[in-house]
Structure formats: C-alpha cells, structure tokens
C-alpha positions in Angstrom: -4.8 148.5 -124.1 -4.7 147.0 -120.6 -8.4 147.3 -120.1 -9.1 145.7 -123.5 -6.8 142.8 -122.6 -8.6 142.3 -119.3 -12.0 142.2 -121.1 -10.6 139.8 -123.7 -9.0 137.6 -121.1 -12.2 137.5 -119.1 -14.3 136.6 -122.1 -11.8 133.9 -123.3 -11.7 132.5 -119.8 -15.5 132.3 -119.8 -15.5 130.6 -123.2 -12.9 128.0 -122.2 -14.7 127.2 -118.9 -18.1 126.9 -120.6 -16.7 124.7 -123.4 -14.9 122.5 -121.0 -18.0 122.3 -118.8 -20.2 121.3 -121.8 -17.5 118.9 -123.1 -17.2 117.3 -119.6 -20.9 116.8 -119.4 -21.1 115.1 -122.8 -18.0 113.0 -122.2 -19.3 111.9 -118.8 -22.6 111.0 -120.3 -21.0 109.1 -123.2 -18.6 107.2 -121.0 -21.3 106.4 -118.4 -23.6 105.1 -121.2 -20.8 103.0 -122.7 -19.8 101.6 -119.3 -23.4 100.8 -118.4 -24.0 99.1 -121.8 -20.8 97.1 -121.4 -21.7 96.1 -117.9 -25.2 95.0 -118.9 -23.9 93.1 -122.0 -21.1 91.4 -119.9 -23.5 90.4 -117.2 -25.9 88.9 -119.8 -23.2 87.0 -121.7 -21.5 85.7 -118.6 -24.7 84.6 -117.0 -26.0 82.9 -120.2 -22.7 81.2 -120.8 -22.4 79.8 -117.3 -26.0 78.8 -117.1 -25.7 76.7 -120.2 -22.6 74.9 -119.0 -24.2 74.5 -115.6 -27.3 73.0 -117.2 -25.1 70.4 -119.1 -23.3 69.4 -115.9 -26.6 69.1 -114.0 -28.1 67.0 -116.8 -25.2 64.5 -116.5 -25.5 64.3 -112.7 -29.3 63.8 -113.0 -28.8 61.0 -115.5 -26.4 59.3 -113.1 -29.0 59.6 -110.3 -31.8 58.1 -112.5 -29.6 55.2 -113.5 -28.6 54.4 -109.9 -32.2 54.4 -108.7 -33.6 52.3 -111.6 -34.9 48.7 -111.3 -32.5 47.7 -114.0 -29.6 48.9 -111.9 -31.0 47.1 -108.9 -31.3 43.8 -110.7 -27.8 44.3 -112.2 -26.4 45.0 -108.7 -28.3 42.1 -107.0 -26.9 39.7 -109.6 -30.2 37.8 -109.5 -31.1 35.7 -112.5 -29.3 35.7 -115.7 -26.3 38.1 -115.7 -26.5 38.6 -119.5 -30.2 39.5 -119.2 -29.6 42.0 -116.4 -26.8 43.6 -118.5 -29.2 43.8 -121.4 -31.9 45.5 -119.3 -29.5 48.0 -117.9 -28.1 48.7 -121.4 -31.6 49.5 -122.8 -32.4 51.7 -119.8 -29.1 53.5 -120.2 -29.9 54.2 -123.9 -33.4 55.4 -122.9 -32.0 57.9 -120.3 -29.3 59.1 -122.8 -31.8 59.6 -125.5 -34.2 61.5 -123.2 -31.5 63.7 -121.7 -32.1 67.4 -122.6 -28.5 68.3 -122.3 -25.7 67.6 -124.7 -23.8 64.5 -123.7 -21.2 62.7 -125.7 -21.5 59.3 -124.0 -22.4 57.6 -120.7 -20.8 54.4 -119.2 -21.6 52.5 -116.1 -19.8 49.7 -114.2 -19.1 48.3 -110.8 -15.6 47.3 -111.9 -15.9 44.0 -110.0 -15.6 42.3 -113.3 -14.1 43.2 -116.6 -17.3 44.6 -118.0 -18.7 48.1 -118.8 -22.1 49.1 -120.1 -22.0 52.1 -122.5 -24.6 54.0 -124.4 -23.2 52.7 -127.7 -22.8 49.1 -126.5 -21.3 46.8 -123.9 -17.9 45.4 -123.6 -14.8 45.0 -121.7 -13.0 47.8 -119.8 -10.5 48.1 -122.6 -13.2 48.9 -125.0 -14.5 51.5 -122.5 -11.1 53.1 -122.2 -10.8 53.3 -126.0 -14.2 54.8 -126.4 -13.6 57.4 -123.7 -10.0 58.1 -124.8 -8.7 57.1 -121.4 -5.7 55.2 -120.2 -5.8 52.5 -117.5 -3.6 54.6 -115.3 -6.1 57.5 -115.5 -8.9 55.1 -114.7 -7.0 53.8 -111.6 -6.3 57.4 -110.5 -10.0 58.3 -110.7 -11.1 55.2 -108.8 -8.5 55.7 -106.2 -9.7 59.3 -105.7 -13.1 58.0 -104.5 -13.2 57.4 -100.8 -15.3 54.5 -99.3 -18.5 55.8 -97.9 -22.2 56.4 -98.4 -22.1 59.7 -100.3 -21.9 60.5 -103.9 -18.5 61.6 -105.1 -17.4 63.4 -108.3 -14.1 63.5 -110.2 -13.1 65.3 -113.3 -10.4 64.7 -115.9 -9.5 66.1 -119.2 -8.4 63.9 -122.1 -7.5 64.4 -125.7 -10.1 63.4 -128.3 -9.0 61.6 -131.6 -9.5 64.9 -133.5 -7.0 66.6 -131.1 -9.6 68.5 -129.2 -10.3 68.4 -125.5 -12.7 65.9 -124.0 -14.0 66.3 -120.5 -15.0 63.2 -118.4 -17.1 63.5 -115.3 -16.9 60.4 -113.1 -19.5 59.8 -110.3 -19.3 57.2 -107.6 -22.8 56.4 -106.5 -23.1 54.3 -103.3 -25.8 51.6 -103.2 -27.4 49.3 -100.6 -25.7 46.3 -102.2 -22.3 46.9 -100.6 -20.9 47.9 -104.0 -20.6 51.3 -105.7 -21.9 52.1 -109.1 -19.6 54.2 -111.2 -21.0 56.5 -113.9 -18.8 58.1 -116.5 -20.1 61.0 -118.6 -18.0 62.4 -121.4 -18.4 65.9 -123.0 -16.6 67.4 -125.9 -15.5 71.0 -125.5 -18.3 72.2 -127.7 -20.8 70.1 -125.8 -19.8 71.5 -122.4 -19.3 75.2 -123.4 -21.3 77.5 -125.7 -18.2 78.9 -127.3 -20.1 80.9 -129.8 -21.1 83.3 -126.9 -17.5 84.2 -126.2 -16.0 87.2 -127.9 -12.4 88.4 -128.3 -10.6 88.7 -125.0 -13.1 86.6 -123.1 -12.8 83.3 -121.4 -14.4 81.1 -118.7 -13.0 78.5 -116.2 -14.9 75.8 -114.5 -13.8 75.1 -110.9 -14.6 72.1 -108.8 -13.6 72.2 -105.2 -11.5 75.3 -106.0 -9.5 73.4 -108.7 -9.8 74.2 -112.4 -11.3 71.3 -114.2 -12.1 72.9 -117.5 -11.3 76.2 -119.2 -12.1 77.8 -122.5 -11.3 81.1 -124.2 -8.2 83.3 -124.6 -6.6 82.5 -121.2 -4.6 79.6 -119.8 -5.3 77.7 -116.6 -2.4 79.4 -114.9 -3.9 82.8 -115.8 -7.3 81.8 -114.5 -5.7 80.6 -111.3 -4.0 83.9 -110.8 -7.1 85.9 -111.6 -9.0 83.8 -109.1 -6.6 84.9 -106.4 -7.3 88.6 -107.2 -4.2 89.2 -109.3 -6.0 90.3 -112.4 -4.8 93.4 -114.2 -7.1 96.5 -114.3 -7.7 96.0 -118.0 -9.7 92.8 -117.3 -13.1 92.4 -115.8 -13.3 89.3 -113.7 -16.7 87.9 -112.5 -17.2 84.9 -110.2 -20.5 83.1 -110.8 -22.0 80.3 -108.7 -23.3 76.9 -109.8 -26.5 75.0 -108.9 -24.4 71.9 -108.5 -22.4 71.4 -105.3 -18.7 72.1 -105.5 -18.8 73.8 -108.9 -18.3 77.5 -109.7 -17.3 79.6 -112.7 -14.8 82.4 -113.3 -15.6 84.6 -116.3 -13.0 87.0 -117.6 -13.4 89.7 -120.2 -11.3 92.7 -121.4 -12.4 96.1 -120.4 -13.9 98.2 -123.2 -11.7 100.7 -125.1 -12.2 104.3 -123.8 -11.6 106.2 -126.9 -14.4 105.0 -129.2 -15.6 106.7 -132.3 -18.4 108.5 -130.5 -16.0 109.8 -127.9 -13.7 111.2 -130.6 -16.7 112.8 -132.2 -17.7 114.5 -129.0 -14.1 115.8 -128.5 -14.1 117.1 -132.0 -17.5 118.9 -131.5 -16.2 120.3 -128.2 -13.2 121.8 -130.0 -15.5 123.3 -132.7 -17.7 124.8 -129.9 -14.6 126.3 -128.2 -13.4 127.9 -131.4 -16.9 129.4 -132.1 -17.1 130.7 -128.5 -13.6 132.3 -128.8 -14.6 134.0 -132.1 -17.8 135.3 -130.5 -16.1 136.5 -127.4 -13.3 138.3 -129.4 -16.0 140.0 -131.5 -18.0 141.0 -128.4 -14.9 142.3 -126.6 -14.0 144.5 -129.5 -17.5 145.9 -129.7 -17.6 146.6 -126.0 -14.2 148.3 -126.2 -15.2 150.4 -129.2 -16.9 153.2 -127.1 -14.0 153.3 -124.7 -11.6 153.5 -127.7 -13.6 156.3 -129.2 -13.7 158.2 -125.9 -9.9 157.8 -125.6 -9.5 159.0 -129.2 -11.7 162.1 -128.6 -9.6 162.9 -125.5 -6.4 162.5 -127.4 -5.3 159.6 -125.2 -5.9 156.6 -127.5 -2.5 155.2 -126.7 -2.9 155.1 -122.9 -1.4 152.0 -121.5 -4.0 151.8 -118.7 -7.2 153.2 -120.1 -9.2 152.1 -117.1 -7.2 154.2 -114.7 -7.3 157.1 -117.2 -11.1 156.8 -117.5 -11.4 156.5 -113.7 -9.4 159.7 -113.2 -11.6 161.4 -115.9 -14.8 160.3 -114.2 -13.5 161.5 -110.8 -12.6 164.8 -112.3 -16.1 165.0 -113.9 -17.9 164.3 -110.7 -15.8 166.8 -108.9 -16.7 169.4 -111.5 -20.4 168.5 -111.2 -20.2 168.8 -107.4 -18.4 172.2 -107.8 -21.1 173.3 -110.2 -23.9 172.1 -107.9 -22.3 173.9 -105.0 -21.9 177.0 -107.0 -25.5 176.9 -108.2 -26.6 176.4 -104.6 -24.6 179.4 -103.5 -25.9 181.4 -106.4 -29.5 180.5 -105.5 -28.8 181.6 -101.9 -27.3 184.9 -103.1 -30.2 185.5 -105.4 -32.7 184.8 -102.7 -30.8 186.9 -100.2 -30.7 189.8 -102.7 -34.5 189.5 -103.4 -35.3 189.7 -99.7 -32.8 192.5 -99.2 -34.6 194.5 -101.9 -38.0 193.6 -100.3 -36.9 194.9 -96.9 -35.6 198.1 -98.4 -38.8 198.7 -100.4 -37.2 198.3 -103.8 -39.7 195.7 -105.1 -43.2 196.1 -106.6 -45.9 193.6 -106.2 -45.6 192.3 -109.7 -41.8 192.0 -109.5 -42.2 190.3 -106.1 -44.6 187.7 -107.4 -42.4 186.9 -110.4 -39.1 186.9 -108.6 -40.1 184.9 -105.5 -42.1 182.1 -107.2 -39.0 179.8 -107.1 -38.4 180.5 -103.4 -42.0 180.6 -102.0 -44.1 177.4 -102.4 -47.2 179.6 -101.7 -49.8 179.6 -99.0 -47.7 181.5 -96.3 -50.0 183.0 -93.7 -49.2 186.1 -91.6 -48.7 188.0 -89.5 -45.0 188.5 -90.2 -42.3 190.4 -88.3 -38.7 191.4 -89.0 -36.2 190.7 -86.2 -32.7 192.4 -86.5 -29.6 191.0 -84.8 -26.4 193.1 -84.6 -23.0 192.4 -83.1 -21.9 195.3 -81.0 -18.3 196.4 -81.3 -18.6 199.4 -79.1 -18.2 197.5 -75.8 -14.8 198.3 -74.2 -14.6 194.7 -72.8 -14.7 193.2 -76.3 -11.7 192.8 -78.6 -11.7 194.1 -82.1 -12.6 191.4 -84.6 -12.1 191.2 -88.3 -15.0 190.9 -90.7 -14.1 187.2 -91.3 -14.2 186.5 -87.6 -17.6 188.2 -87.2 -18.9 186.1 -90.2 -17.7 183.0 -88.4 -19.4 184.0 -85.1 -22.6 184.8 -87.0 -22.6 181.2 -88.2 -22.3 180.0 -84.7 -25.2 182.1 -83.5 -27.3 180.6 -86.3 -27.0 177.2 -84.5 -28.9 178.7 -81.5 -31.4 180.5 -83.8 -32.2 177.4 -85.8 -34.8 176.0 -83.3 -36.7 179.3 -83.5 -36.8 179.2 -87.3 -37.7 175.5 -87.5 -40.8 176.0 -85.3 -42.2 178.7 -87.7 -44.5 178.2 -90.7 -42.4 180.8 -92.5 -38.8 181.7 -91.7 -36.0 183.3 -93.8 -32.6 184.7 -92.8 -31.2 187.6 -94.7 -27.6 188.9 -94.4 -27.8 192.7 -94.4 -24.2 193.5 -93.6 -21.1 191.9 -92.1 -22.4 192.5 -88.5 -26.2 192.5 -89.0 -28.7 189.8 -90.0 -32.5 190.0 -90.4 -35.0 187.2 -89.6 -38.3 187.3 -91.4 -40.6 185.1 -89.4 -44.3 184.3 -89.1 -45.2 185.4 -85.6 -48.5 185.9 -83.8 -46.9 186.7 -80.4 -43.9 189.1 -80.4 -43.5 188.7 -76.7 -42.9 184.9 -77.0 -40.6 185.5 -79.9 -38.6 188.0 -77.8 -38.3 185.5 -75.0 -37.0 182.8 -77.5 -34.5 185.1 -79.1 -33.4 186.3 -75.6 -32.7 182.7 -74.5 -30.8 181.9 -77.7 -28.6 185.0 -77.4 -27.9 184.3 -73.7 -26.7 180.8 -74.6 -24.6 182.2 -77.5 -23.1 185.0 -75.4 -22.2 182.7 -72.5 -20.2 180.4 -74.9 -18.5 183.0 -77.1 -18.4 186.0 -74.7 -19.9 188.3 -77.3 -22.4 191.2 -77.2 -25.4 191.0 -79.4 -28.4 193.4 -79.8 -31.7 192.3 -81.2 -34.9 194.2 -82.1 -38.3 193.1 -83.3 -40.4 195.2 -85.7 -44.1 195.5 -85.9 -46.4 192.7 -87.1 -47.4 192.9 -90.8 -50.2 190.9 -92.5 -48.3 190.4 -95.9 -44.7 190.1 -97.0 -45.0 193.2 -99.1 -45.5 195.3 -95.9 -42.3 194.0 -94.3 -40.3 197.2 -95.2 -42.3 199.0 -92.5 -41.5 196.3 -89.9 -37.9 196.4 -91.0 -37.7 200.2 -90.5 -39.2 199.9 -87.0 -36.7 197.2 -86.1 -33.9 199.3 -87.4 -35.0 202.3 -85.5 -35.1 200.1 -82.4 -31.5 199.1 -82.9 -30.5 202.7 -83.3 -32.6 204.4 -80.5 -33.6 201.5 -78.2 -37.0 203.1 -77.9 -40.2 202.1 -79.8 -43.6 201.9 -78.3 -45.4 199.0 -80.0 -42.8 196.4 -80.3 -40.3 194.4 -78.2 -36.7 195.4 -78.1 -34.1 192.9 -76.7 -30.8 194.5 -75.8 -27.9 192.6 -74.3 -24.7 194.1 -72.9 -26.0 197.5 -71.7 -26.0 198.2 -67.9 -29.7 198.9 -67.9 -30.4 195.3 -68.9 -28.2 193.3 -66.5 -31.2 192.1 -64.6 -31.3 189.0 -66.8 -29.7 186.1 -64.9 -27.0 183.9 -66.5 -28.4 180.4 -66.4 -28.0 178.4 -69.7 -30.6 175.6 -70.2 -27.8 172.9 -70.5 -26.9 173.8 -66.9 -30.4 172.9 -65.8 -30.2 169.6 -67.7 -26.9 168.8 -66.0 -28.5 169.4 -62.5 -31.4 167.0 -63.5 -28.9 164.3 -64.7 -27.0 164.5 -61.4 -30.2 164.2 -59.4 -31.4 161.2 -61.3 -28.0 159.4 -60.9 -27.8 160.3 -57.1 -24.6 162.3 -57.6 -24.9 164.9 -54.7 -21.5 166.4 -55.1 -22.1 167.0 -58.8 -25.4 169.0 -58.5 -24.1 170.9 -55.4 -21.0 171.9 -57.4 -23.2 173.2 -60.3 -25.4 175.3 -57.9 -22.3 176.8 -56.3 -21.0 177.8 -59.7 -24.4 179.4 -60.6 -24.5 181.4 -57.4 -20.8 182.5 -57.6 -21.1 183.5 -61.3 -24.2 185.6 -60.8 -22.9 187.1 -57.6 -19.4 188.2 -58.7 -19.4 188.4 -62.5 -23.0 189.4 -63.3 -23.7 191.4 -60.2 -27.4 190.6 -60.0 -29.6 190.7 -56.9 -30.4 187.8 -54.6 -34.1 188.1 -55.3 -33.5 187.8 -59.1 -31.4 184.6 -58.6 -34.0 183.2 -56.2 -36.7 183.7 -58.8 -34.5 181.9 -61.3 -34.1 178.9 -58.9 -37.8 178.9 -58.2 -38.6 178.6 -61.9 -35.9 176.0 -62.3 -37.4 173.8 -59.5 -40.9 174.1 -60.9 -39.7 173.0 -64.3 -37.9 170.0 -62.8 -41.0 169.1 -60.9 -43.0 169.2 -64.2 -40.4 167.0 -65.9 -40.6 164.4 -63.1 -44.4 164.7 -62.8 -44.2 166.0 -59.2 -46.4 168.6 -57.5 -44.0 171.3 -56.1 -46.4 172.3 -53.3 -46.8 168.7 -52.2 -43.1 168.0 -52.4 -41.7 171.2 -50.8 -44.6 172.7 -48.9 -44.0 176.4 -48.2 -40.2 176.1 -48.4 -40.4 177.0 -52.1 -42.2 180.3 -51.4 -39.7 181.2 -48.7 -36.9 181.1 -51.2 -37.6 184.6 -52.4 -37.2 186.0 -48.8 -33.5 185.1 -48.5 -31.3 188.2 -48.3 -27.8 186.8 -48.8 -26.3 184.6 -51.4 -25.0 182.2 -48.8 -28.5 181.7 -47.3 -30.0 181.4 -50.7 -27.4 178.7 -51.6 -28.2 176.7 -48.4 -31.9 176.9 -49.0 -31.5 175.7 -52.6 -29.3 172.8 -51.3 -32.1 171.7 -49.0 -34.7 171.9 -51.7 -32.7 169.9 -54.2 -31.8 167.5 -51.4 -35.5 166.9 -51.0 -35.6 166.1 -54.7 -32.7 163.7 -54.4 -34.3 161.8 -51.5 -37.6 161.6 -53.4 -35.9 160.0 -56.4 -34.0 157.5 -54.2 -37.3 156.4 -52.6 -39.0 156.1 -56.0 -36.1 153.9 -57.2 -36.9 151.4 -54.4 -40.5 151.1 -55.4 -41.5 149.3 -58.6 -43.0 151.7 -61.1 -46.4 150.1 -62.1 -46.3 151.8 -65.5 -42.7 150.7 -66.2 -43.5 147.1 -65.1 -46.5 147.0 -67.3 -44.4 148.2 -70.3 -41.8 145.6 -69.6 -44.3 142.7 -69.5 -46.1 144.1 -72.6 -42.7 144.2 -74.4 -42.0 140.6 -73.6 -45.5 139.5 -74.6 -45.2 141.3 -77.9 -41.6 140.2 -78.7 -41.1 136.8 -77.1 -40.9 135.2 -80.6 -37.9 137.4 -81.4 -34.3 137.2 -80.2 -34.6 139.8 -77.4 -32.3 140.5 -74.4 -32.3 142.6 -71.3 -30.4 145.3 -73.3 -33.3 145.5 -75.8 -35.8 145.9 -72.9 -33.7 148.7 -71.4 -33.4 150.5 -74.8 -37.2 150.2 -75.2 -37.8 151.8 -71.8 -35.0 154.4 -72.1 -33.4 153.2 -68.9 -30.1 151.7 -67.8 -29.7 147.9 -68.1 -28.8 147.5 -64.4 -31.8 149.6 -63.3 -34.2 147.6 -65.5 -32.7 144.3 -64.2 -33.3 145.3 -60.5 -36.7 146.8 -61.2 -37.8 143.6 -63.1 -36.7 141.2 -60.4 -38.3 143.3 -57.7 -41.6 143.7 -59.4 -42.0 140.2 -61.1 -40.0 138.0 -58.7 -37.7 136.4 -61.3 -35.0 137.7 -63.6 -35.7 138.6 -67.2 -34.3 135.5 -68.8 -36.3 133.1 -66.6 -39.5 135.0 -67.2 -38.9 135.0 -71.0 -38.2 131.3 -71.0 -41.4 130.6 -69.0 -43.4 132.8 -71.5 -42.0 130.9 -74.4 -42.8 127.5 -72.7 -46.4 128.6 -72.0 -46.9 129.8 -75.6 -45.4 126.5 -77.0 -47.8 124.5 -74.9 -50.7 126.6 -76.2 -49.6 126.0 -79.8 -49.3 122.3 -79.2 -52.8 122.2 -77.7 -54.2 124.1 -80.7 -52.6 121.7 -83.1 -51.0 118.6 -81.6 -49.6 117.4 -85.0 -47.6 120.6 -85.6 -43.9 120.2 -86.2 -41.7 120.8 -83.2 -39.3 122.9 -85.3 -42.2 125.2 -86.4 -43.4 125.7 -82.8 -39.8 126.5 -81.7 -39.4 129.1 -84.4 -42.9 130.5 -83.5 -41.8 131.1 -79.9 -38.4 132.6 -80.7 -36.0 129.6 -80.1 -34.7 126.4 -81.7 -35.6 122.7 -81.1 -32.8 122.1 -78.6 -33.7 125.1 -76.4 -37.4 124.2 -76.5 -36.6 120.6 -75.4 -34.6 122.0 -72.5 -37.5 124.2 -71.5 -40.0 121.3 -71.5 -37.6 119.1 -69.5 -37.1 122.0 -67.0 -40.7 122.8 -66.5 -42.6 119.5 -66.9 -39.9 116.9 -67.1 -40.7 115.5 -70.6 -39.7 116.2 -74.2 -42.0 118.2 -76.6 -42.5 114.9 -78.6 -43.8 113.2 -75.4 -46.1 116.1 -74.7 -47.5 115.8 -78.3 -48.2 112.1 -77.8 -50.1 112.8 -74.7 -52.2 115.4 -76.4 -52.9 113.1 -79.4 -53.9 110.2 -77.1 -56.5 112.5 -75.5 
C-alpha cells in the first residue's frame, strides 16, 4: 500500500495547497478592500470634521478683523463726539456682523478695557456683566490680558470655561492693535456643539484642536493627556492617528480613530467557504486516488501479490523482467531470422531450391531489384600449416568474426552482399560483381591485414560470374573446386600461406597511414623507424626480393603524392624510377630515406607559405559566422587542422590574429547596419553581429573613439 499512500499524500497535498492558495487570495482581497474602505471613510470623516471646525474658527477671526477695521470702531477708539453715541454705533455694527456671520458663534464682545465697559452682541454693560455672560472669572480675564504682549501684531488666546448647563464653552480672545495707541480686544465664545460637528464622530473616535502645539479643545472618547501622548507618537497600534493642518495660523488638528476589526462577518464567511472547498477537494482527491490505484491493485491481485508492502518496487521489478523477456525474445527472433536466411542461401548454393520455392522463401530477405552479375567467394581457414597451432571450433568461430571486420568494407560497397556460414572453417560471400579481378584484389588486401594481425592462414576462391541468383550453385561449385585443386581457368583464385604465393609483400594500409602522419608532423625519426621495420620484416620473415619491395615503395610514394596533390615526376625527377634498380636491401632503404626526405622538406616549405585556398576558407568562415559565438578552435575544426597551425597561418596570411580580425569584422558590420537604419536599437545590432552591448561599445571606442549611441546621432543628423 506504499504506492497508494504516496498517491493519496500527493493528491491531498495538492488539495491543501490549492485550497490555501484560493483562501489566501480571497482573504487578501477582502482585507485589502476593507482596509481601503476604512481608509477612505476615515479620510473623508476626519477631513470634513476638521474643515467644519476650521471654518468656525476662521469665521470668528474674520469677524474680529471686520470689527477692528470698521468706522464705528475708529470713532469709538478716537473718542470723538459723544461716547454714548459711539458705543451705540459700535454695538449696532457688532450686531450686524454677528448676524451676518456664516459660522456658528455663541457671542461676541469687544472692549479696550480702559474703562469699565464692554460691548456685547446681546447688549452693553460693565465688565462684570461681560464676565457673567461669558462664564469667566476676573482672574481668568486678567490671565488672558496678561498673555498678550505689547506690539503691533494680532495675538490670540484660548481658554475653556464651564457653561451653566455643565457643558464646555470655548472662548477665543483676540488682541487687535490699532493706530490709536490702544488695543481692541475681541472675545468670541463657542459652545462645544458650535465648535465641533460631534455628529460626525463615531465610537472610538476623537479630535483635538492645537494652538501653538498646546491643546486648547478636545472632543470624543479620549482625554487631553491621551491626545498629548498620541501627538508625541506614543499611540498604540490599534489606533489610527492623523494630523491635519488648519487655514488659520498656529492651529492644527489631531484626529484619532480605532482601527477596524479584522474578523468581520464577510471574513468569517470566506474562511467557512474555504474549509468547505478544502473538504470537497479532499473528497475528490481521495476518490481519484482510489480510481487511479484500482488498475494497480487488480494487477497485483492477478499476480498474487495484492498484499505487497511496496507495490511500486514490485511493479518496477516486473516491468524490468518484462522488458528483459522482450529483449530476449527479440534477440532470439533476430537469431532465428539469421539462421533461416543462412539455411535458405545454403540450400540455394547446394542446388536444393526450385525457382518457385526460391521466390516464396526469399521474399522477406530480398527487397527486389537486385542486378547481376553475381559471384560466390569462398574463404577457408587452413589448419594444415605446420606453423599454425591447433584451434578449437569455438576459437575458429571467433577468428571468423574478426575476419568479418576486414571484409565488411567489401560488402558495404556492393549493391548486393550476403554472407553464408557453410561450416565451422568455411564461409561464402554472395556478391554482385562486374570485375572479379578487382574483387580478388580487395579480398587479398583484407586477408593480408587480417593475417598480419592474427597470424592465421586463410585461402579464398572466387567462382564464375552468374547473371541470376538461381545460377549461383554453379559459381559455388567452381569456387569450391578452386579451394580443393587451386586450378580453374576462368576465375581468380587467391591463396595465402603456400610457398608459391609468397611474392605478395607484407605492407598493411595502416602502416602507410602512419608514415603519412609522421611526414605531416615533421617527425623524421618516426617515419624512418617505420621504413626500417618494413624492410627488415620483408627481408627476414617474408623472404621476398628487393625488386618486389621496391615496387611496393614506388606504389606507396605515388599514392602519398596523390593524397598531397603532388606530381611525383616533378617532385622526385628520375629518382623514383631508379628505385627499382637497387640490388640490396640496405641500398633500397637509403634510397627510400632520400625520397621520403624530399617529401618532408616539401611539406616544411609548404607550411611556411600561406595556402591561398585555406586562407580563403578561413575568411569565408568568419564572414558567414561572425554573428555567432565562434573561436579559433571552431575555425580549426572547420578546416580539419590543428589550432596552433591555423593561428600561425592566419596571422601570416592576414596580418592580424583571429580575434582582432573577428572584432573588426563585427565592427564593420555594425556600422553597416546603423547606416542602413540609424534608429535601430543598439541591443539588436549587437545581437546581429554576434556580441552584446558592452562589447559593441568597446569596439566602437577602440576603432573610432565614440560610443554606438554617438555614432547613431551623427547618422541621424546627416
């Protein structure tokens, strides 16, 4: 049940993560919406509340300014004419201002306090009457008057008194300087309801009015001490404190409100829906896990392992076993097909197949359209040589597989080629062949290379050419007779190991390639050592003639000339023709040394001269690939040459190293792109020439001393 638990755990994890993600999104959205709504509402209420109070304060200050600048006040302060008349004029003007004031004012009183007289909006009288009307004491009045400093600027003072109804009453006193060497004092009183719009405040809200950083009035659910603490930044996180300015100098407001409750009804509703969603998802995932596990459970039940603790490991082992069985069956079928095909061709070579049977049986092995002529070549391992040890059949089978490696190039180059195992020491090759002599030479070379590596003795015989596959039994019989008798007039017989055929020189093709590599790398000791081994081997072990070995070296030199595109007559003159006239192996070796030395000197001279073809290919490679991330190694790989050689050749031919030439090519191409489209983005141009913006900037500074952007500006100005 371990796999089932894994599936269930995975699905439950997905359910929980998905539910939490959805829940988080909705909670975040709800909380953000509530917070924004609260912030907007608080901003609106606090702004409206403070603007109303500020308007009432400004109204009182404006009334004081109007009174001070009126003619009635001037007559009253000049004391010209009847004092009673001047007082009456000022009283009427005061009533007019009070009645026209848009704000809510409780009362206004004015006086110079040079005499015992005060003019109020509700009448005139002595100072005692004024104190009673404004609910002030004489000591409070003296304190206010003492707070005003002599001077020529308006001054304001605030005090809070208790109204007859027990409520708070706020008095704003203004000292207005005049040109008559006496100050006019204006007193404006407000009740708490007149100064503050308390109906705008909700639970947990309050506002304090500050003048010159001192609390002069406060309303709401908080005391003056609390407002003072909040003003200093000591408010708890559960409160939202806002400071709001005033249009009147010296005044400001501090509005305090409680933060909203986090767990509202909508939030609890979202949490509940999230839990319901999680429960539904868990139910769905459990059902899905059971349905997905059902086929596995049935499979375990059919295999009798329904109580396996780790069903995944069990199924994995069963699958591995199943694939191994399939591979084994596939290998067996392949072997069976090979055996069937080999048996069919065996019957064909022995003449045991009619035309109808051949057509039916070989349809699966012959795609059709094979064109003759065809020949049969037989290869047999000779055990009769006294120099060879006795091998078991298994060893001979192994050696036949190794010989197949050397025969595979012959078979791959044919339109039709089949190999048939006739016995443990004999194989037949059925090949399409138009030239038996060329085929004999190819088989001869392959057997020479195989014999030189494994020290074995093989005999090969090629039968007559036949136009159809059905006539191959005749070619097979002729090849078989050739193996037995060694004599057959109209076909080639290749025999290795008999004394009559030792005129074939031992010279594997890989030895010639080793000589060519040593010459190209200017390793004189290496190619001389190889030539000495060839001469010594063919002189002492193979016992061939000097002329035969000279012929071999002549052919080898001509092939190397062809590979290096050199004319042997131009390179060697008549030295190559005199090679065949040497009579001793020592003279032959010295002459061959001289000829190959000429080769080595020619290669060294060519290395010092730039190869026009190679230089052209290098420049073409850069021109075609400058917009890619290429290096000197890529160029060397493209040319098939060493990195050091390409570096030297490039600098010799071009006059600069590969990197400088590539950078110059990229710079020139970038200039061309800018000229075609001056408004093109620098990043796009850099990518088009195979570099980035920083490298392109360095290239421009290096070659013309300006940035790409400056180059663009010059083009745009033109």
